N, C-alpha and C positions, 0 to 999 in steps of 0.2 A: 633647102632645109638642112641644117647641120644636125646629124643624129649623134646621140651620146651612147657609147657602148661600154659594157663591162665584159671582160673575157675571163672565164674561169676554166683553167686546165685541170682535169681530173686524172691524176696519175699517182699511184703509190710511189713508184720509183723516182719520178721527178720531184715529188714533194719531199722526199728524203735526200735529194741532191745526188742520187745515184745515176741519173740520166738527165741530160739537158732537155728542157721543154723547147720543142721546135714548133709545135702547132700554135701555141699562144702567140709567139712573136710573128709567125707567118700571117696569122689572122690580123694582128695589130697593124702590120705593114700594109695589108690590103685595105683595111678600114681607113687608115690615114691617107692612102693614095686616092680614096674616094672623096676626100675632103671632109671626112667625119672625124669625131673625137673618140679616143679611148680614155675614159676617165679613171679606170682601174683595171688591173689584171692581176691575177693571183693563181697559185697552184695549191690544190688541196688533194689529200689522199682519196682513194676510192672508199669513202666512208659515208654512208647514207645520211647519218645525223649531221655531220659536218657540212655536207653538200646542201642538205635542206636548209640548214641555218644560214649558210652564205647566200643561197638563192633568195630566200625570204627577206633577209636583211637588206640585200642589195635592191630588190624590187620595192620593198616597203619604204626605202629611203628616197625614192622618186628622183634619184639623180640620173638614172639610166633609162633610155628609151628601149634599148635592146640589150639583153644579156645573152652572150654566146657561151655555151660550154663546149669543150673539146675533150673527148675521151670518155671511156666508161660506158659505151653504148653497145658493146658486143655481147657475146655469149659467155664470157669468162665469169666464174662465180662472183668475182668482186666488181663486175660491171653493173653498177647500180645507179648510174646517172638518170636513166629514164624513170626509175621508181622515185628517186628524190624529186625530180622535176614534176612528176605527176602529183606528188604529195603537196606541192606548193602552188601549182597553177589553179586558177579559178575557171578558166575556159580553155578548151583545146583549140589548136590551129592546125588540123591535120593536113590541109592543102599544101602547106610549106614542106612538110616531110614527104608527102606523096610526090611532089615535084622533084625534090632532091633525090629521092630513091629512084625515080624513073630515069633521071639523067645519069645517075651513077650506074644503073644497070646496063647502060650503053657502053660503059667502060669496063666493068667487072661483075661477074655473077655474085661475088662476095657482098655486093650491095644489099642483097636480100637478107643478109645476116644482121643488118643494122636495126637496132631497136630504138633509134632516135625518136623523140617526140618534140613538139613545139606547143606553146601555149601562152596564155596571158595571165598575169597577176596584176590586178588593178590596171595601171596604164603602162605596164612594162611587158614587152614581148620577150619570151625565153625560148631559145632554140638550141637543141642538142646537135652538135656536129661530131663527126668521127675524130678519133685520136690521131690518125695519120695526118701529117701536114698537107700532103697532096690531096687526100680525100676531104679534109676539112675545107681547104680552099675551093675545091671543085664544088662542094655543096654550098658554100657561102656564095659563090658566083651565080648559082642558080636562083637564089632568093634576093640578091642585091637589087634587081630592078623593082621589086615590090616593097622593099623596106620603107622608103620614105612615105609612100601612101598608107602603109599599115600603121606607121606612127602618127600620121595625120588623123587617121580614123580613131586611134586610141586616145588622142588628145582632143578629139572633137574639133579639130581645126577646120575652119571654113573652107580652106583650100581643098579639103578632101572631097567636097561636093563637085568640084570641077572635074575630077577624075571619073565621075559617074554620068556625065552628060555626053551622050553620043548621038 
């Protein structure tokens, strides 16, 4: 199954061209290496209204199976990615974030400072990843094995039932 991704980097400095975006391209490279597609990637500032608009528009367009955000998940006052995501999702997917955080805690105690969330809007999965390229890839690697099945379930694909027969 070829998954279709959107990647949204959330960074004031990168959106102003003051710092290159390294996380978005790193995620894109990993997704392409999996044989999946990145249909769109963009950089937006840490602005809740802009972020909510982008997430809702991307999900409602039904082009993407998965939207990944990178950045804006920490404790800084302008880190509003989880709040924007929470405002647009219809159902939460806490197991994905629990798994990412558990694995990250094996690497750094700073993982407990992550406020990332994951959830579903219509038939699109939205997952918040950290802003650091290293941490973003580590977290993505944790959930990669379940993404095809998650998308099959969201699309009510008959193949999803095969994964439930043990």
